[in-house]
N, C-alpha and C positions, 0 to 999 in steps of 0.2 A: 164621719167621717164615707164616702157613698168608696163604695168596690166600686177600680175602672177592671177591664177584661185586659187582656195581655193581651192579647188575639183574638178570633172567631174560628171556626174547626165547622164547616157546609149553613154557615152564616148565626151558633151557638155562637156565642161568649163565653173560653174561658177564658178563669180565672188560677193563679198559683196554686198548685198544687196541685188539679183536678188530674186525671188520668186516665191517657191519652194512649193507640195504639200506634203502630209505624209496621209498616210491614218488613221489614231487614230483620231481621232477626238476632244476624249479625252485629250489623251499628249498633245499634240501642236495646236490644235485651227485647223486644215488642212488647214491653212497657213504657212507658215515659212519665213522667210528672211535669208539667205546665211550671216551668222556672221561672227566664222571665222576656220582654218583653218581643216579640215578634219585630224585626227587620228587614223593611218589602215582605215579601212572598219568602223568607226563609228565618229559620227560629232556632235559639239552644233549648231543647230540656233536658231532662236528668234525668239518668233512664232506670229502673227501679230498680231492676236488676240487680245492678252494679252499680250505679252513683258515677258514672262516662257522665257529660256534658255533652251528647254529641250535639251539631245544627242542622237539618232537615228541612221539606219545605214544609211550607204550615198544609201546604193542600195532599199531601202526605201521608195527615194524620187523620185517623176517627174517632169518630165514638166508644169504635166495635171492635170489635176481634174482624180481619173475617175467617169466616169455616174452615180455612184449612187452616190457620190457626192456632182451633180451639183440640183437642187434646177428644181423640173420637170417642171416651169411658169418662172423661170425667163431666166432657164439655168447660172447664179452663184452659186459661189462653198458658199454650207449649213456649217458657219463657229461653227455653240453649235447647 
């Protein structure tokens, strides 16, 4: 069985369970998992920290967190 991507971020296919980052920490927790196929420009993802399922624009998802979303000490994503 060939795996089908759910959607594409920056031209790269995204498969179920892959980790992505979103700028709105209040909405998504900052880290999301690909869970559902995109519907046009919108996609429902699963928040990694809380398990919530917010809908966001595909164009707002990134493969790496923005520099201001990283902890200045440990350089890991800030999730709350």
